Structure formats: structure tokens, C-alpha cells
C-alpha positions as CSV (number, residue, x, y, z in Angstrom):
1,M,38.4,-40.3,-9.5
2,N,38.2,-43.8,-7.2
3,V,38.6,-47.5,-8.3
4,F,34.8,-47.9,-8.9
5,I,35.3,-45.1,-11.6
6,A,38.5,-45.8,-13.1
7,L,37.2,-49.5,-13.5
8,L,33.6,-48.6,-14.9
9,L,35.4,-46.3,-17.4
10,G,37.7,-48.8,-18.4
11,L,34.9,-51.3,-18.9
12,V,32.9,-48.6,-20.7
13,Q,36.1,-48.0,-23.1
14,G,37.0,-52.0,-23.9
15,L,33.4,-53.0,-24.2
16,C,31.8,-50.1,-26.2
17,E,35.3,-49.6,-28.5
18,F,34.6,-53.1,-30.2
19,L,31.1,-53.7,-29.8
20,P,28.8,-51.8,-31.7
21,I,27.3,-49.2,-29.4
22,S,29.9,-46.0,-29.6
23,S,32.5,-46.1,-26.8
24,S,32.6,-42.0,-27.0
25,G,28.5,-41.9,-27.2
26,H,28.4,-43.6,-23.5
27,L,31.2,-41.7,-22.2
28,V,29.2,-38.6,-23.5
29,L,26.3,-40.4,-21.9
30,L,27.7,-41.1,-18.9
31,H,29.1,-37.7,-18.5
32,N,25.2,-36.0,-19.1
33,V,23.1,-38.8,-16.8
34,F,25.5,-39.6,-13.9
35,G,28.2,-36.5,-13.7
36,I,30.8,-39.0,-14.3
37,E,33.9,-37.4,-16.0
38,E,36.4,-39.1,-18.5
39,G,39.1,-38.1,-15.7
40,A,42.7,-36.5,-16.2
41,L,43.6,-36.8,-20.5
42,F,46.2,-39.1,-19.2
43,F,44.4,-41.6,-17.8
44,S,42.1,-40.9,-21.0
45,I,45.1,-41.9,-23.1
46,M,46.3,-44.7,-21.3
47,L,42.6,-46.1,-21.7
48,H,43.2,-46.0,-25.3
49,I,46.5,-48.3,-24.8
50,G,44.4,-50.3,-23.1
51,T,42.1,-51.4,-25.9
52,L,45.2,-51.4,-28.2
53,L,46.4,-54.0,-26.1
54,A,43.7,-56.1,-26.8
55,V,43.4,-55.7,-30.8
56,F,47.4,-56.9,-30.3
57,A,46.3,-60.0,-28.1
58,V,43.7,-60.9,-30.7
59,Y,45.5,-60.3,-33.9
60,R,48.7,-61.1,-32.6
61,E,49.5,-63.1,-35.7
62,Q,48.0,-60.7,-38.8
63,I,49.8,-57.8,-37.0
64,W,53.4,-60.0,-36.7
65,A,53.1,-60.8,-40.5
66,L,52.7,-57.0,-41.1
67,I,55.4,-55.7,-39.2
68,K,57.9,-58.8,-41.0
69,K,56.4,-57.7,-44.3
70,P,55.2,-54.0,-43.9
71,L,55.1,-53.6,-48.0
72,Q,51.8,-55.5,-48.8
73,K,48.7,-54.5,-49.9
74,K,46.6,-55.4,-47.1
75,T,49.2,-52.3,-44.9
76,G,48.2,-50.4,-48.4
77,M,44.3,-50.3,-47.8
78,L,44.7,-49.8,-44.1
79,L,47.1,-46.5,-44.7
80,A,44.1,-45.6,-47.4
81,A,41.2,-46.0,-45.4
82,L,43.1,-43.2,-43.1
83,V,43.2,-40.6,-45.7
84,P,39.1,-39.4,-45.8
85,T,39.4,-40.0,-42.2
86,V,41.6,-37.4,-41.3
87,I,40.3,-34.9,-44.1
88,L,37.3,-35.3,-42.2
89,A,38.4,-34.9,-38.8
90,V,40.8,-31.7,-40.2
91,M,38.1,-30.1,-42.1
92,F,34.7,-30.7,-39.3
93,R,37.4,-30.6,-35.9
94,D,35.3,-27.8,-34.3
95,F,32.2,-29.2,-35.5
96,F,33.4,-32.5,-34.0
97,E,34.6,-30.7,-30.9
98,S,31.6,-29.4,-30.5
99,S,29.5,-32.7,-30.2
100,Y,31.2,-34.1,-27.6
101,S,28.5,-31.9,-25.5
102,G,26.0,-34.2,-26.7
103,K,23.8,-32.2,-28.7
104,Y,23.9,-34.9,-31.4
105,L,24.2,-37.9,-29.4
106,G,20.4,-39.2,-29.6
107,A,21.1,-39.0,-33.7
108,G,24.2,-40.9,-33.3
109,F,23.0,-43.6,-31.7
110,V,19.6,-44.1,-34.2
111,L,22.3,-43.7,-37.3
112,T,24.3,-46.5,-36.0
113,A,20.9,-48.8,-35.0
114,C,20.4,-48.8,-38.7
115,L,24.1,-49.1,-40.0
116,L,23.6,-52.2,-38.1
117,L,20.1,-53.4,-38.8
118,L,21.1,-52.6,-42.5
119,L,24.4,-54.9,-41.7
120,Q,22.2,-57.6,-40.2
121,R,20.5,-57.9,-43.8
122,L,23.2,-57.5,-46.1
123,S,24.5,-60.8,-47.5
124,S,28.1,-61.6,-46.6
125,G,30.0,-60.9,-49.6
126,K,32.8,-62.4,-51.1
127,K,35.8,-59.8,-51.3
128,T,38.6,-60.5,-49.0
129,L,41.2,-58.8,-47.7
130,K,43.6,-60.0,-50.9
131,T,40.9,-59.0,-53.6
132,M,39.2,-55.7,-51.7
133,A,39.9,-52.6,-53.9
134,L,41.1,-49.0,-53.3
135,Q,37.6,-47.5,-53.4
136,D,36.6,-50.3,-50.5
137,A,39.3,-49.0,-48.2
138,L,38.2,-45.2,-48.9
139,L,34.7,-45.9,-48.2
140,I,35.4,-47.6,-45.0
141,G,37.6,-44.9,-44.5
142,L,34.9,-41.9,-45.2
143,F,32.6,-44.4,-42.2
144,Q,35.5,-44.2,-39.7
145,G,35.5,-40.5,-39.9
146,V,31.6,-40.3,-39.6
147,A,32.2,-42.5,-36.3
148,I,34.1,-39.8,-34.7
149,L,30.3,-38.2,-33.8
150,P,29.3,-39.3,-30.7
151,G,26.9,-41.9,-30.6
152,V,28.4,-43.6,-34.1
153,S,30.0,-46.8,-33.5
154,R,33.7,-46.7,-35.3
155,S,33.2,-50.5,-35.3
156,G,29.7,-50.8,-36.8
157,A,30.5,-48.5,-39.3
158,T,33.2,-49.6,-40.6
159,I,32.2,-53.0,-41.1
160,A,28.7,-51.8,-42.5
161,G,31.1,-49.9,-44.7
162,G,33.0,-52.9,-45.4
163,A,30.0,-55.3,-46.3
164,I,28.3,-52.7,-48.5
165,M,31.2,-52.8,-50.4
166,G,30.8,-56.5,-50.7
167,L,33.5,-57.7,-48.3
168,E,32.9,-61.2,-46.3
169,K,31.8,-59.9,-43.3
170,N,34.6,-61.3,-41.0
171,E,36.7,-59.8,-43.3
172,A,35.4,-56.5,-42.8
173,A,35.5,-57.0,-39.2
174,E,38.9,-57.9,-39.3
175,F,39.6,-55.0,-41.4
176,S,38.0,-52.7,-38.7
177,F,40.0,-54.2,-35.8
178,L,43.3,-53.5,-37.7
179,L,42.0,-50.2,-38.6
180,S,41.5,-49.5,-35.1
181,I,45.3,-49.7,-34.6
182,P,46.1,-46.7,-36.3
183,A,43.1,-44.9,-35.6
184,I,43.7,-45.0,-31.7
185,L,47.6,-44.4,-32.2
186,G,46.8,-41.3,-34.2
187,S,43.9,-39.8,-31.7
188,V,46.7,-40.4,-28.9
189,V,49.7,-39.0,-31.3
190,F,47.0,-36.1,-31.4
191,E,46.5,-35.5,-27.9
192,L,50.6,-35.6,-26.9
193,P,51.1,-31.7,-27.5
194,E,48.1,-30.7,-24.8
195,L,49.2,-33.5,-22.5
196,A,52.7,-32.3,-22.4
197,E,51.4,-28.8,-21.7
198,G,49.5,-30.1,-19.1
199,G,51.7,-32.6,-17.4
200,L,50.8,-35.7,-15.6
201,K,49.6,-34.0,-12.5
202,Q,46.8,-35.1,-10.5
203,V,47.2,-38.6,-12.2
204,D,46.8,-41.5,-9.8
205,L,49.0,-44.4,-11.1
206,L,46.9,-46.9,-9.4
207,Y,43.7,-45.6,-10.9
208,V,45.7,-45.5,-14.4
209,L,46.7,-49.1,-14.4
210,I,43.0,-50.4,-13.0
211,G,41.7,-48.6,-16.0
212,M,43.8,-49.7,-18.3
213,A,43.5,-53.6,-17.2
214,A,39.8,-53.1,-17.4
215,A,39.6,-51.4,-21.2
216,A,42.4,-54.7,-22.0
217,A,40.5,-57.3,-20.6
218,S,37.1,-56.3,-21.6
219,G,38.4,-55.1,-25.1
220,Y,40.0,-58.7,-25.6
221,F,36.4,-60.1,-24.7
222,A,34.4,-57.3,-26.8
223,I,37.0,-58.3,-30.0
224,R,35.9,-62.3,-29.7
225,F,32.5,-61.8,-29.1
226,M,31.9,-59.4,-31.8
227,L,33.2,-61.9,-34.3
228,R,31.3,-64.8,-33.2
229,I,27.8,-62.5,-33.1
230,I,28.7,-61.4,-37.0
231,K,29.4,-65.1,-37.6
232,H,25.8,-65.9,-36.1
233,K,24.6,-62.7,-37.6
234,K,23.1,-61.5,-34.4
235,L,23.4,-57.9,-34.5
236,W,19.6,-57.0,-34.3
237,P,19.9,-56.7,-30.6
238,F,22.7,-53.8,-30.5
239,S,20.4,-52.1,-33.3
240,V,17.5,-52.6,-31.0
241,Y,19.6,-51.2,-27.5
242,L,20.7,-48.3,-29.6
243,S,17.1,-47.4,-31.4
244,V,15.6,-47.0,-27.8
245,L,18.6,-45.5,-26.2
246,G,18.4,-43.1,-29.2
247,M,15.2,-42.3,-28.8
248,L,15.4,-41.3,-25.1
249,V,18.0,-39.2,-25.8
250,L,16.2,-37.3,-28.4
251,L,13.3,-37.0,-26.4
252,D,15.1,-35.6,-23.6
253,Q,17.0,-33.5,-26.1
254,L,14.0,-32.1,-27.8
255,W,11.3,-32.0,-25.0
256,F,12.3,-32.8,-21.4
257,H,15.8,-31.4,-21.1
258,I,16.7,-33.3,-17.6
259,F,19.8,-34.8,-18.7
260,F,20.5,-32.6,-22.0
261,A,20.1,-29.0,-22.4
């Protein structure tokens, strides 16, 4: 790894985590097309911490309100949304792990493109985070579980899920970004045993700091930009981008086999 790779991976993680284009999908794409590895496990974990810092920066008031008063409906809805995500992650663990080879990447990108097109066409609902029901949270969590698949955007899927259930789109976006906190923390905790076993060998802290800072800064920009896009209903460019990208990946997977076996 060098400074450029650390910066690139940080930018991809931050931008693609919150823009609806799938961070895991683009990391798999970087690996298969350019041979760029995500790096050591500790580096990967710190990139996720960088994206968390971006969420804390944008939603600091809402997060502080949840900390001061944890026993409130919003907390319950966030926890409820985690249940189907965890169930899917555990039940289909082997499937999701095998998907990181990229064999479903094209389909994942196309699925996200379809979800964004649906989100673009849906009228904004009237439900808020105060009026949403348990079934709303559960469906959003189910969509988040599907987004473990590389190519399926977590933010795009969860916001679309909220919109399908009648949430106002900005409210669905806020719920999605707040939901990323326990989701990312959960993935970090899940990786800690492997980190403890492997230790911190071959980790250059300079590259870690560069990647983490890039993820935090680009993540902050991506959240702000995404909120503006949703407000002005301009999701179609992402749908077009992912449709083209997904079809190119599928063509290579099915016929050319240049980057994907």
C-alpha cells in the first residue's frame, strides 16, 4: 500500500457508503479490475470508523438527543430494524461471504439501479420518524440485510424501503444514516476476533490516518450531497450510472471473462 491507494480507498469508502452506489461493490470492482486490495483488516476497520465520524458530524444533534434520552421511539425503531439485518446476515453468511468474489456484482448494481428508479418515481410519504410503525422499521432492516450483497447500496436500499412504507423521503434518509451507526459498529465488532488473532502487523499508521481522514471527509460531503439530491429528486443519474456499470459487469461475467471468471 502507498499514500495514493490509502487515499483512494478512503474516498471510495466514504463516498460510496452514503451515495447510493455501494461501497462494497466498488471495492470489489477495484480489486477485480485494477487489482487494488482493500488492505489489512485494521485498515478496513478504521475506514469504517471514518465513515462513522461523518455521520456523527452531520447528525450530532439527533445523536446527542438519543444519548440523553435513549428510551424513546426512535431508538426502538433503529434497534428493531437491526433484527432482520442480523437474521439475514447469520442465515446466509456463507452466501454473502462468497459474493465478495464478485460473482453477483453486476446483478447487485442493476438491482440498486432499479431501487433508485423506484425511489425517484415514488411520491414522498407523510410518515415521520415519530409516526413510523414497527413494520416500517422491519422492512427497512430487511432491505439493509439484502444490501450486504456487494453492488446493492445500503443507503439506496434503506431509503427506498422507507419510501415504500410511506415515510417522507428526508425522514427515510435520516433513518437510513442513523441506522448506519449500529450497522457499521456491528460489522466492526464482528471483525474484532479476527483482528485480535491477526494482530496489527504490517500496518502503517500513516496510511491508516490518511484513509480514515479521507473516509470521514468524503463521507460528510456524501451525506450532505445525498440529502440535497433527495430534496430535489435527482436520483436518476445514479440509476443510469449503475445500470450501465451493472450491464458492463454482467457482460464480462457471462461472456468476456476479462475481469471476472
